[in-house]
TORGUZA-466097 format. One record per residue (C-alpha): y, z, x. Coordinates in nm, 2 decimals. Each point is the difference from the previous one (the first is absolute). Last residue first. Example, Ala and Ser with C-alpha at 12.3 -4.5 7.8 and 13.67 -1.06 7.14 Angstrom:
// TORGUZA-466097
{py->-0.11, pz->0.71, px->1.37}
{py->-0.34, pz->0.07, px->-0.14}
//
This chain:
// TORGUZA-466097
{py->-5.61, pz->-19.38, px->-12.45}
{py->-0.23, pz->0.29, px->0.09}
{py->0.11, pz->-0.01, px->0.38}
{py->0.35, pz->0.00, px->-0.16}
{py->-0.07, pz->0.28, px->-0.20}
{py->-0.13, pz->0.19, px->0.28}
{py->0.26, pz->-0.05, px->0.26}
{py->0.23, pz->0.30, px->-0.15}
{py->-0.31, pz->0.24, px->0.02}
{py->-0.08, pz->-0.10, px->0.34}
{py->0.38, pz->0.06, px->0.12}
{py->-0.02, pz->0.34, px->-0.19}
{py->-0.31, pz->0.11, px->0.17}
{py->0.14, pz->-0.09, px->0.33}
{py->0.32, pz->0.19, px->-0.06}
{py->-0.19, pz->0.32, px->-0.09}
{py->-0.09, pz->0.14, px->-0.33}
{py->0.07, pz->0.36, px->-0.16}
{py->0.24, pz->0.08, px->0.26}
{py->0.26, pz->0.08, px->-0.26}
{py->0.25, pz->-0.26, px->0.13}
{py->-0.30, pz->-0.24, px->0.01}
{py->-0.07, pz->0.05, px->-0.37}
{py->0.36, pz->-0.03, px->-0.08}
{py->0.06, pz->-0.31, px->0.16}
{py->-0.33, pz->-0.14, px->-0.17}
{py->0.09, pz->0.10, px->-0.35}
{py->0.37, pz->-0.12, px->-0.01}
{py->0.15, pz->0.18, px->-0.30}
{py->0.39, pz->-0.06, px->-0.04}
{py->0.20, pz->0.22, px->0.22}
{py->0.17, pz->-0.25, px->0.17}
{py->0.08, pz->-0.17, px->-0.32}
{py->0.23, pz->0.27, px->-0.10}
{py->0.22, pz->-0.06, px->0.32}
{py->0.02, pz->-0.38, px->-0.09}
{py->0.09, pz->0.11, px->-0.35}
{py->0.27, pz->0.23, px->0.12}
{py->0.14, pz->-0.26, px->0.22}
{py->0.01, pz->-0.27, px->-0.23}
{py->0.18, pz->0.24, px->-0.25}
{py->0.26, pz->0.10, px->0.24}
{py->0.09, pz->-0.36, px->0.09}
{py->0.00, pz->-0.11, px->-0.37}
{py->0.28, pz->0.27, px->-0.08}
{py->-0.07, pz->0.35, px->-0.18}
{py->0.17, pz->0.14, px->-0.30}
{py->0.12, pz->-0.33, px->-0.11}
{py->-0.16, pz->0.05, px->-0.35}
{py->-0.20, pz->-0.30, px->0.06}
{py->-0.11, pz->0.13, px->0.33}
{py->-0.11, pz->0.33, px->-0.13}
{py->-0.18, pz->-0.18, px->-0.28}
{py->-0.19, pz->-0.23, px->0.21}
{py->-0.10, pz->0.30, px->0.25}
{py->-0.13, pz->0.18, px->-0.28}
{py->-0.20, pz->-0.27, px->-0.15}
{py->0.12, pz->-0.19, px->-0.31}
{py->-0.22, pz->-0.05, px->-0.32}
{py->0.20, pz->0.29, px->-0.17}
{py->-0.11, pz->0.29, px->-0.22}
{py->-0.03, pz->0.25, px->0.31}
{py->0.26, pz->-0.19, px->0.18}
{py->0.29, pz->0.24, px->-0.10}
{py->-0.17, pz->0.33, px->0.08}
{py->-0.09, pz->-0.12, px->0.34}
{py->0.35, pz->-0.12, px->0.08}
{py->0.16, pz->0.31, px->-0.12}
{py->-0.25, pz->0.21, px->0.20}
{py->0.09, pz->-0.20, px->0.32}
{py->0.38, pz->0.01, px->-0.06}
{py->-0.01, pz->0.37, px->-0.02}
{py->-0.24, pz->0.01, px->0.32}
{py->0.28, pz->-0.18, px->0.21}
{py->0.01, pz->-0.36, px->0.10}
{py->0.00, pz->-0.20, px->0.33}
{py->-0.04, pz->0.34, px->0.21}
{py->-0.31, pz->-0.15, px->0.19}
{py->-0.20, pz->0.31, px->-0.17}
{py->0.12, pz->-0.09, px->-0.34}
{py->-0.11, pz->-0.36, px->0.03}
{py->-0.35, pz->0.06, px->0.15}
{py->-0.04, pz->0.28, px->-0.28}
{py->0.08, pz->-0.25, px->-0.27}
{py->-0.25, pz->-0.26, px->0.13}
{py->-0.26, pz->0.28, px->-0.03}
{py->-0.20, pz->0.06, px->0.34}
{py->-0.39, pz->-0.07, px->0.06}
{py->-0.15, pz->0.08, px->0.30}
{py->-0.19, pz->0.33, px->-0.10}
{py->-0.20, pz->-0.22, px->-0.24}
{py->-0.16, pz->-0.23, px->0.26}
{py->-0.06, pz->0.34, px->0.21}
{py->-0.18, pz->0.17, px->-0.29}
{py->-0.22, pz->-0.33, px->-0.07}
{py->-0.09, pz->-0.03, px->0.35}
{py->-0.09, pz->0.37, px->0.01}
{py->-0.23, pz->-0.03, px->-0.31}
{py->-0.16, pz->-0.31, px->0.15}
{py->-0.07, pz->0.19, px->0.35}
{py->-0.18, pz->0.28, px->-0.19}
{py->-0.21, pz->-0.29, px->-0.18}
{py->-0.10, pz->-0.17, px->0.32}
{py->0.20, pz->-0.25, px->0.19}
{py->-0.11, pz->-0.31, px->0.20}
{py->-0.34, pz->0.00, px->-0.17}
{py->0.04, pz->-0.38, px->-0.11}
{py->-0.03, pz->0.08, px->-0.35}
{py->0.27, pz->0.29, px->0.02}
{py->0.23, pz->-0.24, px->0.18}
{py->-0.08, pz->-0.26, px->-0.27}
{py->0.08, pz->0.24, px->-0.28}
{py->0.33, pz->0.10, px->0.20}
{py->0.10, pz->-0.37, px->-0.03}
{py->-0.10, pz->-0.07, px->-0.34}
{py->0.18, pz->0.34, px->-0.13}
{py->0.30, pz->-0.10, px->0.17}
{py->0.02, pz->-0.35, px->-0.14}
{py->-0.06, pz->0.13, px->-0.36}
{py->0.26, pz->0.27, px->0.02}
{py->0.18, pz->-0.10, px->-0.30}
{py->-0.03, pz->-0.38, px->-0.11}
{py->0.15, pz->0.09, px->-0.33}
{py->0.25, pz->0.26, px->0.12}
{py->0.03, pz->0.32, px->-0.18}
{py->-0.17, pz->0.24, px->0.28}
{py->0.17, pz->-0.16, px->0.30}
{py->0.34, pz->0.11, px->0.03}
{py->0.00, pz->0.30, px->-0.21}
{py->-0.33, pz->0.12, px->0.16}
{py->0.15, pz->-0.03, px->0.35}
{py->0.31, pz->0.16, px->-0.10}
{py->-0.19, pz->0.30, px->-0.14}
{py->-0.23, pz->0.03, px->0.29}
{py->0.31, pz->-0.03, px->0.24}
{py->0.17, pz->0.29, px->-0.21}
{py->-0.29, pz->0.24, px->0.07}
{py->-0.13, pz->0.08, px->-0.33}
{py->0.08, pz->0.29, px->-0.26}
{py->-0.18, pz->0.12, px->-0.29}
{py->0.08, pz->0.03, px->-0.37}
{py->-0.22, pz->0.04, px->-0.32}
{py->0.09, pz->-0.17, px->-0.31}
{py->-0.11, pz->0.10, px->-0.36}
{py->-0.07, pz->-0.16, px->-0.34}
{py->-0.10, pz->-0.35, px->0.12}
{py->-0.21, pz->-0.22, px->-0.21}
{py->0.30, pz->-0.08, px->-0.25}
{py->0.18, pz->-0.25, px->0.26}
{py->0.37, pz->0.12, px->0.04}
{py->-0.08, pz->0.31, px->0.21}
{py->0.06, pz->-0.17, px->0.33}
{py->0.36, pz->-0.16, px->-0.10}
{py->0.12, pz->0.31, px->-0.17}
{py->-0.12, pz->0.22, px->0.31}
{py->0.19, pz->-0.23, px->0.23}
{py->0.32, pz->0.05, px->-0.19}
{py->-0.03, pz->0.38, px->-0.02}
{py->-0.07, pz->0.02, px->0.37}
{py->0.31, pz->-0.21, px->0.07}
{py->0.20, pz->0.23, px->-0.23}
{py->-0.12, pz->0.30, px->0.16}
{py->0.06, pz->-0.12, px->0.37}
{py->-0.30, pz->-0.13, px->0.17}
{py->-0.20, pz->0.11, px->0.29}
{py->-0.12, pz->-0.24, px->0.27}
{py->-0.29, pz->-0.23, px->0.07}
{py->-0.18, pz->0.06, px->-0.34}
{py->-0.37, pz->-0.05, px->-0.10}
{py->-0.08, pz->0.00, px->-0.37}
{py->-0.31, pz->0.14, px->-0.16}
{py->-0.05, pz->-0.08, px->-0.39}
{py->-0.18, pz->0.25, px->-0.20}
{py->-0.17, pz->-0.15, px->-0.31}
{py->-0.33, pz->0.14, px->0.09}
{py->0.03, pz->-0.19, px->0.35}
{py->0.26, pz->-0.27, px->0.11}
{py->0.05, pz->-0.07, px->0.37}
{py->0.24, pz->-0.07, px->0.25}
{py->0.35, pz->-0.11, px->-0.17}
{py->0.26, pz->-0.07, px->0.30}
{py->0.34, pz->0.13, px->0.02}
{py->0.29, pz->-0.09, px->0.23}
{py->0.24, pz->0.02, px->-0.31}
{py->0.15, pz->-0.33, px->0.04}
{py->-0.29, pz->-0.18, px->0.17}
{py->-0.26, pz->0.11, px->-0.28}
{py->0.27, pz->-0.09, px->-0.27}
{py->0.02, pz->-0.35, px->0.17}
{py->-0.38, pz->-0.06, px->0.05}
{py->-0.03, pz->0.09, px->-0.39}
{py->-0.17, pz->0.31, px->-0.13}
{py->-0.37, pz->0.05, px->-0.14}
{py->-0.07, pz->-0.28, px->0.27}
{py->-0.15, pz->0.23, px->0.23}
{py->-0.25, pz->0.16, px->-0.25}
{py->-0.14, pz->-0.35, px->-0.08}
{py->0.00, pz->-0.10, px->0.37}
{py->-0.24, pz->0.31, px->0.06}
{py->0.12, pz->0.18, px->0.30}
{py->-0.25, pz->0.07, px->0.31}
{py->0.12, pz->-0.30, px->0.20}
{py->0.36, pz->0.11, px->-0.02}
{py->-0.08, pz->0.29, px->0.22}
{py->0.25, pz->0.27, px->-0.05}
{py->0.01, pz->0.31, px->0.23}
{py->0.00, pz->0.34, px->-0.14}
{py->0.21, pz->0.27, px->-0.17}
{py->-0.03, pz->0.26, px->-0.26}
{py->0.23, pz->0.19, px->-0.21}
{py->0.22, pz->0.32, px->0.01}
{py->0.33, pz->-0.23, px->0.00}
{py->0.13, pz->0.14, px->0.33}
{py->-0.33, pz->-0.01, px->0.17}
{py->-0.04, pz->-0.36, px->-0.13}
{py->0.32, pz->-0.09, px->0.15}
{py->-0.09, pz->0.17, px->0.31}
{py->-0.35, pz->-0.18, px->0.03}
{py->0.16, pz->-0.36, px->-0.07}
{py->0.24, pz->0.07, px->0.28}
{py->-0.28, pz->0.09, px->0.23}
{py->-0.17, pz->-0.35, px->-0.10}
{py->0.33, pz->-0.16, px->0.07}
{py->0.03, pz->0.12, px->0.33}
{py->0.32, pz->0.18, px->0.12}
{py->0.31, pz->-0.05, px->0.21}
{py->-0.03, pz->-0.37, px->0.02}
{py->0.39, pz->-0.04, px->-0.09}
{py->-0.09, pz->-0.19, px->-0.33}
{py->-0.27, pz->0.24, px->-0.08}
{py->0.22, pz->0.28, px->0.03}
{py->0.27, pz->-0.17, px->-0.22}
{py->-0.29, pz->-0.07, px->-0.26}
{py->-0.08, pz->0.35, px->0.00}
{py->0.38, pz->0.13, px->-0.03}
{py->0.08, pz->-0.24, px->-0.27}
{py->0.28, pz->-0.22, px->0.09}
{py->0.35, pz->0.08, px->-0.01}
{py->0.26, pz->-0.10, px->0.26}
{py->0.22, pz->0.25, px->0.21}
{py->-0.20, pz->0.31, px->-0.14}
{py->-0.31, pz->-0.17, px->0.04}
{py->0.06, pz->-0.06, px->0.36}
{py->0.07, pz->0.37, px->0.07}
{py->-0.33, pz->0.08, px->-0.18}
{py->-0.19, pz->-0.25, px->0.20}
{py->0.14, pz->0.15, px->0.33}
{py->-0.10, pz->0.36, px->-0.11}
{py->-0.36, pz->-0.13, px->-0.07}
{py->-0.03, pz->-0.18, px->0.34}
{py->0.12, pz->0.32, px->0.17}
{py->-0.26, pz->0.20, px->-0.18}
{py->-0.27, pz->-0.22, px->0.08}
{py->-0.22, pz->-0.15, px->-0.27}
{py->-0.35, pz->0.08, px->-0.14}
{py->-0.01, pz->0.34, px->0.13}
{py->-0.17, pz->0.14, px->-0.33}
{py->0.28, pz->0.23, px->-0.07}
{py->0.26, pz->-0.25, px->0.11}
{py->-0.12, pz->-0.25, px->-0.23}
{py->0.00, pz->0.24, px->-0.31}
{py->0.36, pz->0.14, px->0.13}
{py->0.12, pz->-0.37, px->0.01}
{py->-0.12, pz->-0.06, px->-0.34}
{py->0.18, pz->0.29, px->-0.18}
{py->-0.21, pz->0.23, px->-0.21}
{py->-0.12, pz->0.21, px->0.34}
{py->0.02, pz->0.37, px->-0.13}
{py->-0.11, pz->-0.05, px->-0.38}
{py->-0.22, pz->-0.29, px->0.13}
{py->-0.20, pz->0.22, px->0.22}
{py->-0.07, pz->0.23, px->-0.29}
{py->-0.09, pz->-0.29, px->-0.23}
{py->-0.23, pz->-0.15, px->0.25}
{py->-0.19, pz->0.32, px->0.02}
{py->0.01, pz->0.23, px->0.33}
{py->-0.35, pz->0.13, px->0.09}
{py->-0.13, pz->0.34, px->-0.11}
{py->-0.32, pz->0.04, px->0.15}
{py->-0.33, pz->0.03, px->-0.21}
{py->-0.28, pz->0.22, px->0.14}
{py->-0.34, pz->-0.07, px->0.07}
{py->-0.22, pz->0.27, px->0.05}
{py->-0.26, pz->-0.07, px->0.25}
{py->-0.33, pz->0.17, px->-0.10}
{py->-0.14, pz->0.34, px->0.06}
{py->-0.37, pz->0.00, px->-0.12}
{py->-0.13, pz->0.26, px->-0.24}
{py->-0.27, pz->0.22, px->0.19}
{py->0.00, pz->0.26, px->-0.28}
{py->0.15, pz->0.30, px->0.19}
{py->0.14, pz->-0.14, px->0.30}
{py->0.15, pz->-0.32, px->-0.14}
{py->0.11, pz->0.20, px->-0.29}
{py->0.17, pz->0.25, px->0.22}
{py->0.16, pz->-0.30, px->0.18}
{py->0.14, pz->-0.16, px->-0.31}
{py->0.12, pz->0.36, px->-0.15}
{py->0.17, pz->0.07, px->0.35}
{py->0.15, pz->-0.34, px->0.02}
{py->0.17, pz->0.04, px->-0.35}
{py->0.11, pz->0.37, px->0.06}
{py->0.17, pz->-0.08, px->0.34}
{py->0.16, pz->-0.33, px->-0.14}
{py->0.15, pz->0.22, px->-0.27}
{py->0.12, pz->0.23, px->0.26}
{py->0.13, pz->-0.27, px->0.21}
{py->0.20, pz->-0.11, px->-0.29}
{py->0.16, pz->0.34, px->-0.06}
{py->0.08, pz->0.00, px->0.37}
{py->0.17, pz->-0.34, px->0.00}
{py->0.20, pz->0.10, px->-0.31}
{py->0.13, pz->0.30, px->0.17}
{py->0.11, pz->-0.20, px->0.30}
{py->0.15, pz->-0.25, px->-0.24}
{py->0.24, pz->0.28, px->-0.11}
{py->0.09, pz->0.06, px->0.34}
{py->0.05, pz->-0.38, px->0.07}
{py->0.23, pz->-0.06, px->-0.29}
{py->0.31, pz->-0.02, px->0.20}
{py->-0.11, pz->-0.18, px->0.29}
{py->-0.10, pz->-0.33, px->-0.16}
{py->0.36, pz->-0.13, px->-0.03}
{py->0.08, pz->0.10, px->0.36}
{py->-0.22, pz->-0.27, px->0.16}
{py->-0.34, pz->-0.11, px->0.05}
{py->-0.13, pz->0.07, px->0.33}
{py->0.24, pz->0.25, px->0.15}
{py->0.11, pz->0.16, px->-0.31}
{py->-0.40, pz->0.05, px->-0.11}
{py->-0.05, pz->0.13, px->0.38}
{py->0.27, pz->0.25, px->-0.04}
{py->-0.07, pz->0.12, px->-0.34}
{py->-0.36, pz->0.07, px->0.08}
{py->0.09, pz->0.17, px->0.32}
{py->0.23, pz->0.23, px->-0.17}
{py->-0.24, pz->0.08, px->-0.28}
{py->-0.26, pz->0.11, px->0.26}
{py->0.27, pz->0.23, px->0.17}
{py->0.07, pz->0.13, px->-0.33}
{py->-0.35, pz->0.09, px->-0.08}
{py->-0.06, pz->0.13, px->0.36}
{py->0.29, pz->0.26, px->-0.09}
{py->-0.16, pz->0.07, px->-0.32}
{py->-0.32, pz->0.08, px->0.17}
{py->0.18, pz->0.24, px->0.24}
{py->0.16, pz->0.18, px->-0.31}
{py->-0.34, pz->0.04, px->-0.20}
{py->-0.15, pz->0.14, px->0.31}
{py->0.27, pz->0.26, px->0.03}
{py->-0.03, pz->0.09, px->-0.35}
{py->-0.36, pz->0.02, px->0.04}
{py->0.04, pz->0.24, px->0.31}
{py->0.26, pz->0.22, px->-0.20}
{py->-0.28, pz->0.05, px->-0.28}
{py->0.14, pz->0.07, px->-0.35}
{py->-0.05, pz->-0.37, px->-0.13}
{py->0.00, pz->-0.03, px->-0.37}
{py->0.27, pz->0.28, px->0.00}
{py->-0.08, pz->0.30, px->-0.25}
{py->0.17, pz->0.00, px->-0.33}
{py->0.29, pz->0.24, px->-0.04}
{py->0.24, pz->-0.30, px->-0.04}
{py->-0.17, pz->-0.08, px->-0.32}
{py->0.29, pz->0.18, px->-0.20}
{py->0.23, pz->-0.28, px->0.13}
{py->-0.15, pz->-0.24, px->-0.25}
{py->0.12, pz->-0.35, px->0.05}
{py->0.05, pz->0.03, px->0.39}
{py->-0.33, pz->0.20, px->0.04}
{py->-0.18, pz->-0.26, px->-0.20}
{py->0.16, pz->-0.28, px->0.20}
{py->-0.12, pz->0.17, px->0.32}
{py->-0.36, pz->0.03, px->-0.12}
{py->-0.02, pz->-0.36, px->-0.14}
{py->0.15, pz->-0.13, px->0.35}
{py->-0.28, pz->0.19, px->0.18}
{py->-0.29, pz->-0.11, px->-0.22}
{py->0.15, pz->-0.37, px->0.04}
{py->0.00, pz->0.06, px->0.39}
{py->-0.36, pz->0.14, px->-0.03}
{py->-0.11, pz->-0.33, px->-0.20}
{py->0.17, pz->-0.22, px->0.25}
{py->-0.21, pz->0.18, px->0.26}
{py->-0.31, pz->-0.06, px->-0.15}
{py->0.09, pz->-0.37, px->-0.02}
{py->0.04, pz->-0.02, px->0.35}
{py->-0.31, pz->0.22, px->0.08}
{py->-0.20, pz->-0.28, px->-0.22}
{py->0.16, pz->-0.29, px->0.22}
{py->0.00, pz->0.18, px->0.33}
{py->-0.36, pz->0.08, px->0.03}
{py->-0.20, pz->-0.35, px->-0.05}
{py->0.35, pz->-0.14, px->0.11}
{py->-0.08, pz->0.13, px->0.36}
{py->-0.23, pz->-0.31, px->0.07}
{py->0.22, pz->-0.23, px->0.19}
{py->0.16, pz->0.32, px->0.16}
{py->-0.34, pz->0.11, px->0.11}
{py->-0.07, pz->-0.34, px->0.16}
{py->0.35, pz->0.04, px->0.16}
{py->-0.12, pz->0.33, px->0.17}
{py->-0.33, pz->-0.16, px->0.09}
{py->0.18, pz->-0.28, px->0.18}
{py->0.23, pz->0.25, px->0.19}
{py->-0.28, pz->0.22, px->0.10}
{py->-0.18, pz->-0.32, px->0.15}
{py->-0.28, pz->-0.21, px->-0.17}
{py->-0.20, pz->0.07, px->-0.29}
{py->-0.04, pz->0.16, px->-0.35}
{py->-0.23, pz->-0.16, px->-0.26}
{py->0.05, pz->-0.38, px->-0.04}
{py->-0.24, pz->-0.07, px->-0.29}
{py->0.01, pz->0.33, px->-0.18}
{py->0.36, pz->0.09, px->0.06}
{py->0.11, pz->-0.35, px->-0.07}
{py->-0.20, pz->0.01, px->-0.34}
{py->0.18, pz->0.33, px->-0.10}
{py->0.35, pz->0.00, px->0.14}
{py->0.08, pz->-0.38, px->0.08}
{py->-0.21, pz->-0.18, px->-0.25}
{py->0.02, pz->0.25, px->-0.30}
{py->0.36, pz->0.09, px->0.07}
{py->0.10, pz->-0.38, px->0.00}
{py->-0.20, pz->-0.07, px->-0.31}
{py->0.17, pz->0.30, px->-0.17}
{py->0.32, pz->-0.11, px->0.11}
{py->-0.04, pz->-0.34, px->-0.18}
{py->-0.12, pz->0.16, px->-0.32}
{py->0.28, pz->0.27, px->0.00}
{py->0.23, pz->-0.32, px->0.05}
{py->-0.12, pz->-0.16, px->-0.28}
{py->0.00, pz->0.29, px->-0.23}
{py->0.37, pz->0.07, px->0.08}
{py->0.17, pz->-0.33, px->-0.02}
{py->0.18, pz->-0.23, px->0.27}
{py->-0.28, pz->-0.09, px->0.20}
{py->0.07, pz->-0.15, px->0.34}
{py->0.21, pz->-0.32, px->0.08}
{py->-0.06, pz->-0.04, px->0.36}
{py->0.24, pz->-0.12, px->0.30}
{py->-0.15, pz->-0.10, px->0.33}
{py->0.24, pz->0.12, px->0.29}
{py->0.27, pz->-0.12, px->0.24}
{py->0.26, pz->0.29, px->-0.03}
{py->0.33, pz->-0.12, px->-0.10}
{py->0.33, pz->0.01, px->0.18}
{py->0.27, pz->-0.16, px->-0.23}
{py->0.28, pz->-0.25, px->0.05}
{py->0.20, pz->-0.09, px->-0.32}
{py->0.13, pz->-0.34, px->-0.04}
{py->0.29, pz->-0.08, px->-0.26}
{py->-0.03, pz->-0.19, px->-0.30}
{py->0.30, pz->-0.16, px->-0.17}
{py->0.25, pz->0.05, px->-0.29}
{py->0.23, pz->0.26, px->0.21}
{py->0.08, pz->0.34, px->0.00}
{py->-0.35, pz->0.19, px->-0.06}
{py->-0.20, pz->-0.28, px->0.18}
{py->-0.31, pz->-0.08, px->-0.17}
{py->-0.31, pz->0.08, px->0.23}
{py->-0.20, pz->-0.18, px->0.26}
{py->-0.27, pz->0.11, px->0.21}
{py->-0.05, pz->0.00, px->0.38}
{py->-0.31, pz->0.17, px->0.16}
{py->-0.03, pz->0.19, px->0.34}
{py->-0.35, pz->0.11, px->0.08}
{py->-0.16, pz->0.33, px->0.04}
{py->-0.34, pz->0.03, px->0.17}
{py->-0.25, pz->0.29, px->-0.05}
{py->-0.34, pz->-0.05, px->0.16}
{py->-0.30, pz->0.26, px->-0.03}
{py->-0.23, pz->-0.04, px->0.27}
{py->-0.37, pz->-0.04, px->0.01}
{py->-0.24, pz->0.08, px->0.28}
{py->-0.38, pz->-0.08, px->0.02}
{py->-0.23, pz->0.25, px->0.12}
{py->-0.30, pz->-0.05, px->-0.25}
{py->0.11, pz->0.31, px->-0.17}
{py->0.35, pz->-0.16, px->-0.06}
{py->-0.14, pz->-0.32, px->-0.12}
{py->-0.21, pz->0.22, px->-0.27}
{py->0.33, pz->0.21, px->-0.09}
{py->0.20, pz->-0.35, px->-0.06}
{py->-0.28, pz->-0.13, px->-0.19}
{py->-0.02, pz->0.30, px->-0.25}
{py->0.36, pz->-0.01, px->-0.08}
{py->0.00, pz->-0.36, px->-0.11}
{py->-0.33, pz->0.07, px->-0.17}
{py->0.14, pz->0.23, px->-0.24}
{py->-0.26, pz->0.00, px->-0.29}
{py->-0.27, pz->0.00, px->0.27}
{py->-0.36, pz->-0.16, px->-0.06}
{py->0.15, pz->-0.33, px->0.07}
{py->0.05, pz->0.10, px->0.38}
{py->0.21, pz->-0.30, px->0.16}
{py->-0.17, pz->-0.19, px->0.29}
{py->-0.32, pz->-0.13, px->-0.16}
{py->-0.16, pz->-0.18, px->0.26}
{py->-0.31, pz->0.25, px->0.05}
{py->0.23, pz->0.32, px->-0.03}
{py->0.08, pz->0.09, px->0.37}
{py->-0.02, pz->-0.35, px->0.14}
{py->0.27, pz->-0.14, px->-0.27}
{py->0.24, pz->0.29, px->0.09}
{py->-0.03, pz->-0.06, px->0.36}
{py->0.05, pz->-0.36, px->-0.04}
{py->0.33, pz->0.08, px->-0.22}
{py->0.12, pz->0.23, px->0.28}
{py->-0.05, pz->-0.29, px->0.26}
{py->0.16, pz->-0.26, px->-0.18}
{py->0.32, pz->0.24, px->-0.06}
{py->0.06, pz->0.14, px->-0.33}
{py->0.34, pz->-0.01, px->-0.17}
{py->0.11, pz->0.23, px->-0.27}
{py->0.26, pz->0.02, px->-0.28}
{py->0.04, pz->0.37, px->-0.10}
{py->-0.08, pz->0.21, px->-0.30}
{py->-0.33, pz->0.10, px->0.12}
{py->-0.08, pz->-0.12, px->0.38}
{py->-0.01, pz->0.32, px->0.14}
{py->0.17, pz->0.02, px->0.35}
{py->-0.21, pz->0.13, px->0.30}
{py->0.14, pz->0.07, px->0.35}
{py->0.00, pz->0.36, px->-0.06}
{py->0.32, pz->0.15, px->0.07}
{py->0.23, pz->-0.30, px->-0.02}
{py->-0.17, pz->-0.15, px->-0.30}
{py->0.01, pz->0.33, px->-0.19}
{py->0.37, pz->0.05, px->0.08}
{py->0.10, pz->-0.37, px->-0.10}
{py->-0.24, pz->0.04, px->-0.32}
{py->0.15, pz->0.35, px->-0.12}
{py->0.37, pz->-0.07, px->0.05}
{py->0.13, pz->-0.34, px->-0.11}
{py->-0.29, pz->-0.13, px->-0.18}
{py->-0.09, pz->0.31, px->-0.18}
{py->0.36, pz->0.08, px->-0.09}
{py->0.07, pz->-0.33, px->-0.13}
{py->-0.35, pz->-0.01, px->-0.16}
{py->0.06, pz->0.31, px->-0.18}
{py->0.35, pz->-0.07, px->-0.13}
{py->-0.12, pz->-0.38, px->-0.15}
{py->-0.31, pz->0.14, px->-0.14}
{py->0.21, pz->0.26, px->-0.20}
{py->0.19, pz->-0.31, px->-0.12}
{py->-0.24, pz->-0.13, px->-0.22}
{py->-0.07, pz->0.34, px->-0.19}
{py->0.35, pz->0.09, px->-0.03}
{py->0.13, pz->-0.32, px->-0.15}
{py->0.35, pz->0.10, px->-0.03}
{py->0.12, pz->-0.16, px->0.33}
{py->-0.07, pz->-0.34, px->-0.10}
{py->-0.23, pz->-0.18, px->0.24}
{py->0.18, pz->-0.27, px->0.19}
{py->-0.11, pz->-0.37, px->-0.04}
//
């Protein structure tokens, strides 16, 4: 998620890191052979980790430092190890809506491969964080690391610690600038004040101010260029304002760090690691930008861009909800689809294990109602009923389902979550039958008793058994025998009927006997087969399966 340009505190990090990682770190790495790990992703060689552990009695990182990532790089450099700052750009393809046609067009961009961070976006939190950085790098770093290495390395150590001087000097400069502005404004308002002596009456001082102003313009141009290059034009316009904000935050951090360090020196108060909360994007913020299901799936890289575009084109030809259409085409996993639905609805999602559901709670709705709405009651606590859904409903469908769920007086509130479609279909198929999963339970229990599988294997086995189940209606749609609209009508019609879906569609002449038989045979292939599934998962071998099959005959 892009940070809004108006968030000056959050975006000033964006400017600083763009310039620091594009200019300062590459130059430092080239001149000194050392790259501070602060603010970058770091990889260590095995030899480097061994050296760090040997130096500090098997504790490679300095827990006494507030900036251990900065500390560890300098320690390695002192031990003779070299580090390198690597910048790599990759070409990425994104899709945007076409300006002229109702479709998406690819946009190829050159982007820096980098870690992305959400930094504090309010004043107090940013001051706390930068005060910790200043304490760790400037105060404690000066004390623990000292000054070492080549002239170039000492120069960069000075640059790391110069904020102790530049932060108060910058604020003093702002005060002088405000004083000068007040002087000019006063003379403009009251021309009689023109006889006042100038604030600066030394020619050499005026020249010094002019030279400093030229350096300021040069620095500002650097900041604008690197922000533009890294983040684009939209972040450039307020960069000068954010420079002022950054300097004021640095001064606040200087005051806070100085107070903490003096307290440590005078009264011996320990300097602790000051945890700062970062500003991460909320689900609602993501939803504002990615309310469309395809955008959510693409954002989390759950579907390929080409597969999504093909599904959208197919949807325009013959309507089918996008999520189901992607499942039909094998372009997305049903657990990823459930997660995307949950993100859109701002609720939770999880797998659905029929074994954990109380049969009394399950039967609060009928088998036919559960099949029509792809909804399964999960648990009832404190008059709140939790219901798992496989897909979103229209407003009218949600109202109709709520009316059925709230019919008993012991429920006053319904909470919704999403579950993978295969889990829901499995629960609808087996949850309301009289025999249920007795045979499967007995087989798996025997496998546990014989120690052919353990508890984790049992969990994997049940998950795989659920994943193999497909609804008959989905099979018919995928085969092109009926369309989605016909399927929905059939599910609604049989809710109060004794007919099965296939029988109803055959009676209405929507499908013929051959198509129904083929669909039923295909569905039967996904029926739970414990031993075959266990072997496919590698939980048991063929010999164990053969011995297991022979066991009942031996007992007989």
